[in-house]
C-alpha positions as a Markdown table, in Angstrom:
| # | Residue | x | y | z |
|---|---|---|---|---|
| 1 | Met | -21.7 | -5.0 | 16.2 |
| 2 | Cys | -21.2 | -1.9 | 18.5 |
| 3 | Met | -22.7 | 0.9 | 16.7 |
| 4 | Asn | -21.7 | 4.5 | 17.0 |
| 5 | Phe | -25.0 | 5.9 | 18.0 |
| 6 | Glu | -23.3 | 9.2 | 19.0 |
| 7 | Lys | -22.8 | 9.6 | 15.1 |
| 8 | Leu | -26.3 | 8.9 | 14.2 |
| 9 | Leu | -27.7 | 11.2 | 16.8 |
| 10 | Gln | -25.6 | 14.0 | 15.6 |
| 11 | Phe | -26.7 | 13.4 | 12.1 |
| 12 | Leu | -30.3 | 13.6 | 13.1 |
| 13 | Arg | -29.6 | 16.8 | 15.2 |
| 14 | Asp | -28.2 | 18.4 | 12.1 |
| 15 | Leu | -31.1 | 17.2 | 10.0 |
| 16 | Asp | -33.4 | 18.8 | 12.4 |
| 17 | Glu | -31.8 | 22.2 | 11.9 |
| 18 | Asn | -31.8 | 21.9 | 8.2 |
| 19 | Asn | -34.8 | 19.9 | 7.3 |
| 20 | His | -35.3 | 20.5 | 3.6 |
| 21 | Thr | -34.3 | 18.4 | 0.7 |
| 22 | Ala | -31.3 | 20.5 | -0.5 |
| 23 | Trp | -29.5 | 19.9 | 2.7 |
| 24 | Met | -30.1 | 16.1 | 2.5 |
| 25 | Asp | -28.9 | 16.1 | -0.9 |
| 26 | Asp | -25.8 | 17.7 | 0.2 |
| 27 | His | -25.3 | 15.1 | 3.0 |
| 28 | Arg | -26.8 | 12.2 | 1.3 |
| 29 | Asp | -23.4 | 10.2 | 1.6 |
| 30 | Arg | -23.4 | 10.9 | 5.5 |
| 31 | Tyr | -27.0 | 9.9 | 5.7 |
| 32 | Lys | -26.3 | 6.5 | 3.8 |
| 33 | Val | -23.4 | 5.7 | 6.2 |
| 34 | Val | -25.4 | 6.1 | 9.3 |
| 35 | Arg | -28.5 | 4.4 | 7.8 |
| 36 | Asp | -26.3 | 1.3 | 6.7 |
| 37 | Glu | -24.8 | 1.1 | 10.0 |
| 38 | Phe | -28.2 | 1.0 | 11.5 |
| 39 | Ile | -29.5 | -1.5 | 9.1 |
| 40 | Glu | -26.4 | -3.9 | 10.1 |
| 41 | Trp | -27.2 | -3.2 | 13.7 |
| 42 | Leu | -30.7 | -4.1 | 13.4 |
| 43 | Asp | -29.7 | -7.3 | 11.5 |
| 44 | Gln | -27.7 | -8.4 | 14.4 |
| 45 | Leu | -30.7 | -7.6 | 16.8 |
| 46 | Asp | -32.9 | -9.6 | 14.7 |
| 47 | Arg | -30.6 | -12.6 | 14.9 |
| 48 | Ser | -30.4 | -12.1 | 18.7 |
| 49 | Leu | -34.2 | -11.9 | 19.1 |
| 50 | Ala | -34.7 | -15.2 | 17.0 |
| 51 | Gly | -32.5 | -16.9 | 19.5 |
| 52 | Ile | -35.1 | -15.9 | 22.3 |
| 53 | Asp | -38.4 | -16.8 | 20.7 |
| 54 | Lys | -39.1 | -20.0 | 18.8 |
| 55 | Asp | -41.8 | -18.2 | 16.9 |
| 56 | Tyr | -39.9 | -15.2 | 16.1 |
| 57 | Phe | -40.5 | -13.8 | 12.6 |
| 58 | His | -37.2 | -12.9 | 10.9 |
| 59 | Thr | -37.3 | -9.3 | 9.6 |
| 60 | Pro | -33.9 | -8.0 | 8.0 |
| 61 | Gly | -32.8 | -4.6 | 8.6 |
| 62 | Lys | -33.5 | -3.3 | 5.2 |
| 63 | Lys | -37.1 | -4.5 | 5.6 |
| 64 | Ala | -37.6 | -3.5 | 9.1 |
| 65 | Ile | -36.4 | 0.1 | 8.9 |
| 66 | Asn | -38.9 | 2.9 | 8.2 |
| 67 | Arg | -38.4 | 5.7 | 5.5 |
| 68 | Ile | -37.0 | 8.9 | 6.9 |
| 69 | Asn | -39.2 | 11.0 | 4.7 |
| 70 | Asn | -42.6 | 12.1 | 6.2 |
| 71 | Asn | -45.6 | 11.3 | 4.2 |
| 72 | Leu | -46.5 | 14.9 | 3.2 |
| 73 | Met | -49.4 | 13.8 | 1.2 |
| 74 | Phe | -51.3 | 12.8 | 4.1 |
| 75 | His | -49.4 | 15.2 | 6.7 |
| 76 | Pro | -48.6 | 18.4 | 4.6 |
| 77 | His | -47.6 | 20.3 | 7.7 |
| 78 | Lys | -45.1 | 18.0 | 8.9 |
| 79 | Pro | -41.3 | 18.6 | 8.1 |
| 80 | Val | -39.6 | 16.9 | 5.2 |
| 81 | Tyr | -37.8 | 14.4 | 7.2 |
| 82 | Lys | -38.4 | 12.6 | 10.5 |
| 83 | Asn | -36.1 | 13.4 | 13.5 |
| 84 | His | -35.5 | 9.9 | 14.3 |
| 85 | Phe | -34.6 | 6.4 | 12.7 |
| 86 | Gly | -37.4 | 3.7 | 13.2 |
| 87 | Ala | -37.7 | 0.1 | 12.6 |
| 88 | Gly | -40.2 | -2.7 | 13.2 |
| 89 | Leu | -38.9 | -6.2 | 13.9 |
| 90 | Asp | -40.9 | -9.5 | 14.4 |
| 91 | Lys | -43.2 | -8.2 | 11.6 |
| 92 | Ala | -45.4 | -11.4 | 11.0 |
| 93 | Pro | -48.5 | -10.5 | 9.0 |
| 94 | Asp | -51.6 | -9.5 | 10.9 |
| 95 | Thr | -49.7 | -9.3 | 14.4 |
| 96 | Gly | -48.1 | -6.6 | 16.5 |
| 97 | Asp | -44.4 | -5.9 | 15.9 |
| 98 | Phe | -41.6 | -4.9 | 18.2 |
| 99 | Tyr | -40.7 | -1.3 | 17.3 |
| 100 | Ile | -37.5 | 0.5 | 18.0 |
| 101 | Glu | -37.0 | 4.2 | 17.5 |
| 102 | Ile | -33.7 | 6.2 | 17.8 |
| 103 | Gly | -34.0 | 10.1 | 18.0 |
| 104 | Phe | -32.0 | 12.9 | 19.6 |
| 105 | Arg | -35.3 | 13.9 | 21.3 |
| 106 | Glu | -36.7 | 10.5 | 22.2 |
| 107 | Ser | -35.7 | 6.9 | 21.8 |
| 108 | Leu | -37.8 | 3.9 | 22.8 |
| 109 | Cys | -38.9 | 0.4 | 22.3 |
| 110 | Ala | -42.6 | -0.3 | 21.7 |
| 111 | Gly | -45.1 | -3.0 | 20.8 |
| 112 | Gly | -48.7 | -4.2 | 20.6 |
| 113 | Leu | -51.5 | -2.8 | 18.7 |
| 114 | Trp | -51.8 | 0.8 | 18.0 |
| 115 | Arg | -55.5 | 1.9 | 17.6 |
| 116 | Pro | -56.5 | -1.5 | 15.7 |
| 117 | Gly | -59.4 | -1.6 | 13.5 |
| 118 | Pro | -62.8 | -2.8 | 14.7 |
| 119 | Lys | -62.4 | -6.4 | 13.7 |
| 120 | Val | -59.1 | -6.7 | 15.6 |
| 121 | Leu | -60.2 | -4.5 | 18.6 |
| 122 | Arg | -63.3 | -7.0 | 18.9 |
| 123 | Ser | -61.0 | -9.9 | 18.9 |
| 124 | Val | -58.9 | -8.4 | 21.6 |
| 125 | Arg | -61.9 | -7.6 | 23.6 |
| 126 | Asp | -63.3 | -11.0 | 23.3 |
| 127 | Ala | -60.1 | -12.3 | 24.6 |
| 128 | Ile | -60.2 | -10.1 | 27.6 |
| 129 | Asp | -63.8 | -11.3 | 28.2 |
| 130 | Tyr | -62.5 | -14.9 | 28.1 |
| 131 | Glu | -59.2 | -14.6 | 29.9 |
| 132 | Gly | -58.7 | -11.1 | 31.2 |
| 133 | Asp | -57.1 | -12.3 | 34.3 |
| 134 | Val | -54.2 | -13.6 | 32.3 |
| 135 | Leu | -53.5 | -10.3 | 30.7 |
| 136 | Leu | -54.0 | -8.7 | 33.8 |
| 137 | Asn | -51.5 | -10.7 | 35.6 |
| 138 | Ile | -48.9 | -9.8 | 32.9 |
| 139 | Leu | -49.6 | -6.1 | 33.1 |
| 140 | Gln | -49.2 | -6.2 | 36.9 |
| 141 | Lys | -46.0 | -8.2 | 37.1 |
| 142 | Pro | -43.5 | -5.9 | 38.9 |
| 143 | Ser | -40.8 | -6.1 | 36.3 |
| 144 | Phe | -43.2 | -5.3 | 33.6 |
| 145 | Lys | -44.7 | -2.3 | 35.4 |
| 146 | Ala | -41.0 | -1.1 | 36.0 |
| 147 | Ala | -40.4 | -1.3 | 32.3 |
| 148 | Phe | -43.6 | 0.0 | 30.7 |
| 149 | Gly | -45.6 | 1.5 | 33.6 |
| 150 | Gly | -48.7 | 0.1 | 32.0 |
| 151 | Leu | -50.6 | 0.3 | 28.8 |
| 152 | Tyr | -49.8 | 3.3 | 26.5 |
| 153 | Pro | -52.4 | 6.0 | 27.5 |
| 154 | Asp | -54.2 | 6.6 | 24.2 |
| 155 | Gly | -57.8 | 7.6 | 25.7 |
| 156 | Lys | -60.6 | 5.2 | 26.5 |
| 157 | Leu | -64.3 | 4.8 | 25.8 |
| 158 | Lys | -66.3 | 6.9 | 28.2 |
| 159 | Thr | -69.2 | 4.3 | 27.7 |
| 160 | Thr | -69.3 | 0.6 | 27.9 |
| 161 | Pro | -68.3 | -1.4 | 24.7 |
| 162 | Lys | -71.0 | -2.7 | 22.9 |
| 163 | Gly | -71.8 | -6.4 | 24.0 |
| 164 | Tyr | -70.3 | -6.1 | 27.5 |
| 165 | Ala | -71.7 | -5.4 | 30.8 |
| 166 | Ser | -71.0 | -2.1 | 32.6 |
| 167 | Asp | -69.8 | -4.1 | 35.7 |
| 168 | His | -67.7 | -6.6 | 33.9 |
| 169 | Pro | -64.6 | -7.4 | 36.1 |
| 170 | His | -62.3 | -6.1 | 33.4 |
| 171 | Ile | -64.3 | -3.2 | 32.1 |
| 172 | Asp | -61.1 | -0.9 | 32.4 |
| 173 | Leu | -59.3 | -3.1 | 30.0 |
| 174 | Leu | -62.2 | -3.3 | 27.7 |
| 175 | Arg | -62.4 | 0.5 | 27.2 |
| 176 | Asn | -58.9 | 0.8 | 25.8 |
| 177 | Lys | -58.7 | 1.8 | 22.3 |
| 178 | Thr | -55.0 | 1.0 | 21.9 |
| 179 | Phe | -53.1 | -2.2 | 23.4 |
| 180 | Ala | -49.3 | -1.2 | 23.4 |
| 181 | Val | -46.6 | -0.4 | 25.8 |
| 182 | Val | -43.5 | 1.7 | 25.5 |
| 183 | His | -40.1 | 1.8 | 27.2 |
| 184 | Arg | -38.3 | 4.8 | 26.8 |
| 185 | Phe | -34.4 | 5.2 | 26.8 |
| 186 | Ser | -32.1 | 8.2 | 27.8 |
| 187 | Glu | -29.7 | 9.4 | 25.2 |
| 188 | Asp | -26.8 | 8.1 | 27.6 |
| 189 | Ala | -28.4 | 4.6 | 27.6 |
| 190 | Val | -28.5 | 4.7 | 23.7 |
| 191 | Thr | -24.9 | 5.6 | 23.4 |
| 192 | Gln | -23.6 | 2.9 | 25.8 |
| 193 | Pro | -21.8 | -0.2 | 24.4 |
| 194 | Asn | -24.6 | -2.5 | 25.9 |
| 195 | Phe | -27.5 | -0.7 | 24.3 |
| 196 | Met | -28.4 | -3.8 | 22.3 |
| 197 | Asp | -28.5 | -5.9 | 25.4 |
| 198 | Gln | -30.9 | -3.3 | 27.0 |
| 199 | Ala | -33.2 | -3.6 | 24.0 |
| 200 | Ile | -33.1 | -7.4 | 24.0 |
| 201 | Gln | -34.0 | -7.2 | 27.7 |
| 202 | Val | -37.1 | -5.0 | 26.9 |
| 203 | Tyr | -38.1 | -7.4 | 24.1 |
| 204 | Arg | -37.9 | -10.3 | 26.8 |
| 205 | Glu | -40.2 | -8.4 | 29.2 |
| 206 | Met | -42.6 | -7.3 | 26.5 |
| 207 | Leu | -42.9 | -10.9 | 24.9 |
| 208 | Pro | -45.7 | -12.3 | 27.1 |
| 209 | Phe | -47.9 | -9.3 | 26.3 |
| 210 | Arg | -47.3 | -9.6 | 22.6 |
| 211 | Arg | -47.8 | -13.1 | 22.6 |
| 212 | Trp | -51.1 | -12.8 | 24.3 |
| 213 | Leu | -52.2 | -10.2 | 22.1 |
| 214 | Asn | -51.3 | -12.0 | 18.9 |
| 215 | Arg | -53.1 | -15.1 | 20.2 |
| 216 | Ala | -56.1 | -13.0 | 20.6 |
| 217 | Ile | -56.2 | -11.8 | 17.0 |
| 218 | Thr | -54.9 | -14.9 | 15.2 |
| 219 | Val | -56.6 | -17.8 | 16.9 |
């Protein structure tokens, strides 16, 4: 479907200016319309991505979409509602998913592993130790660099990870705490009729990176 993202973005702008429960209650029907349209759009994207990757893990839009409410129990200072719609596709258990976020301040596609726990992080580092050249070749591919720049900058260890030599040929990769990439879209790009095609192209470009990571943590 060709979704009207301008309508969705306008709803998010209005919500951001009236971020409280009473306003949402008064505009619940409007919210449901844009949410349901986004879910239908995600269903179509899910089907399209399944045709690209034989190992794709089907994730229906209703399961993929995130709650718009912030978790105030753990983040009491955040506003009641998020300023974006987010969803995770290709969500096989214990793997990095393909995340898409649509917001009036920022829209993006992302994927990989965000601050994984010690066990998963160790698996990724062991894979870098074994075949870091493969990951480096993926990251240095010109089209990949054009799409993502590089790994998401989330800080690095200042010291050498335990068990690896300080002069390891891939020490720069080993020091990462997050192994994820992000592609950002302008609002003009999101509101174009071919936005789904743009998202699919980002998925294609990201796929070798995600496959490498998922193999590292599951094999």
